[in-house]
C-alpha positions, 0 to 999 in steps of 0.5 A, a space after each residue: 793515134 799517131 799517124 807513125 804508129 799506124 804506119 808501124 802497125 800496117 807494116 806489121 800487119 802485112 808480114 803477119 797476114 803473109 805468115 798466116 795466109 796459106 801458101 799458094 801454088 807457084 807458076 813457071 814464073 815464081 808468082 801466084 796466079 792471078 785472080 781477076 783485080 778490078 783496074 780501069 784501062 790504059 786508054 780509060 776517059 778521065 772525069 776531072 772534078 773540082 768542088 769550089 765550097 764557101 768555107 765561111 761561117 755560115 757554111 758548116 753544115 755544107 762542109 760537114 756534109 761534104 766530108 761525109 758525102 765525098 766518097 759517095 760523089 766519087 762512087 757515082 762518078 765511078 759507075 759509068 761505062 765504061 769505068 772512068 779515072 776519077 780526079 778530084 780536087 778542092 778550092 775553099 774560099 772565103 773572102 778578103 780580111 779572112 783567114 785565107 782567100 783561096 786554098 787550092 788542092 790540085 786535081 788528083 786520083 790520090 783522093 785519100 790526101 785530097 780528103 785529108 785537106 778537106 778534113 781540114 777546111 773549118 767553117 768562119 770568117 765571112 759575114 759581109 754577104 758577098 765573098 770571093 767567088 770570082 777570086 776562087 773561080 779564077 783559081 779554079 781555072 786557072 791554078 788546077 792542072 786540068 786535062 788537055 784532052 776534049 775528050 774528058 768530062 771535066 766539071 766544076 762544082 761551084 757551092 756557096 750561099 753568097 754571091 761574087 764581090 763585084 766590086 772589087 775592081 782589081 780582079 776578073 769577074 765570073 763572066 769572063 773566068 767562066 768563059 776561059 773555062 769554056 774554052 778548056 772544055 770545063 762545065 760550071 755547075 753552081 749549087 746555090 745553098 740556101 735562098 739568099 736571093 742575091 745569089 740567084 741571079 749570079 749563079 744562074 747566068 753561071 750556069 747559063 755561061 759555063 754549059 752547066 746546070 743551077 740548082 738549090 740546096 738547103 743551107 746544109 746540103 741537103 745530102 741524103 746520109 743514112 746509116 746502115 747495117 753493113 758500114 762497120 763491117 765494110 769499114 773493117 774490111 777497107 782497113 785490111 785492104 789498105 794493109 795489102 799496099 806494098 809502095 816501091 820505088 826510089 826513095 823520094 817516090 817511096 817518101 811520098 807515098 809515105 805521105 799517103 799512108 799518113 794521110 789515110 791513117 789520118 782520115 781513118 782516125 778522124 771520119 765517121 764509120 759510114 764515112 769509111 764504109 763509102 771509102 772502102 766501096 770506092 776502093 773497091 771498084 775500078 776506078 778506085 784502084 788508083 787511089 788505093 794503089 797507084 802507080 808505085 803500089 808492088 802488089 797492083 804492079 805484080 798483078 798488072 804483070 808491070 814488075 818483077 819482084 825479083 828485078 827490084 833493086 833492094 833500095 826500092 823494095 817496100 821496108 816490108 820486103 827488105 826485111 826478109 829473105 830474097 827468096 820469100 819476096 815474091 811469095 809474099 807480094 803474091 799472098 797480098 794479091 790474092 788476099 786484096 782480090 778477096 777483100 775487094 769481092 767482099 766488099 763489092 758483095 757488101 756493097 750490093 746489099 748496102 745498095 739494097 738497104 739504101 734503096 728501100 731506105 732512101 730511094 723507095 721512100 722518096 728521100 732522094 728527090 731533090 737532095 745534093 746526091 740526086 742533083 750531082 748524079 743527074 748533072 754528072 749523067 748528062 754532061 758525062 754522056 756527051 763524052 761517051 760515059 753512059 751512067 745508068 741507075 742513080 745516085 750512090 749514098 
């Protein structure tokens, strides 16, 4: 389905939802009572994670697992106390002579756009065993916009099956690259896929030098991917949650937000119901609010008291609001504030039931042991703990 058609549908759904939703009582300021909406504190710690992924031909299973599980990994990272801001980036790599050596997707709280980029990754190329691991690590350390704060948990997950080229004389090698990462406060966790013996020593050395943890998973990633009876309903409610967004701002800001909506439309087309449910669960968390709304969503801005609808110039209004009379705009936004809060509550309730189901199907059955999910959780729990983030429980699936 064309992304522009989906965008038009989102705007139409907004107006239709307002028309069908009951009128809300007004406050003295003219808006509706503001229900509690999950949000990260202004001074929240950050979790910044960059996944450096081998995208050569042998990695198709792992890449597919990443597409299915990146939302669960984000939710795992989001469950810290206090709730952190989550920023995720990607570096895909192959080798010289392939279609590309590295592809870099910078850190962002806009995980929809990151995920849309991940969906474009395909396993191809390679074939000569060593890969451009050094160049990929260098890009992750030096081409990514890492936080300068030493209070934030910054981590690279290096995921691949083949060792680095050590015969390329014109590039830095992993010991000095990892040393630069350490100076920036970045932990490096190498994840070996499969059992290639030549990969073990450099991966283990990278972990030791980078203050991280080495672990090995099956070639396809050993991720837990279980469908649940709650996925379809959560995915449906998540799509309704998306339709509450009303982006505002100057034309260049609205253009950027339209790109975000297009990314959402593309991932909705390409993702499984299970992946869409995992995304919905993440978006309903305090940390997920940044991906859902960001700084330029009028519904969140009004709910948080940052923006007065009546004070916005018409040129900065969302198209759905600019098309209605001025005296209706505050009521429309107030309805969406209430509707969003209700959808978040319903998703959170279903997510709790989904967790119980997975506890029985995965954890109690011992299927989580040694999985990619469990090992990432253990690394995050231990390493982020040094930054004051406490993780209880276990991984989200």
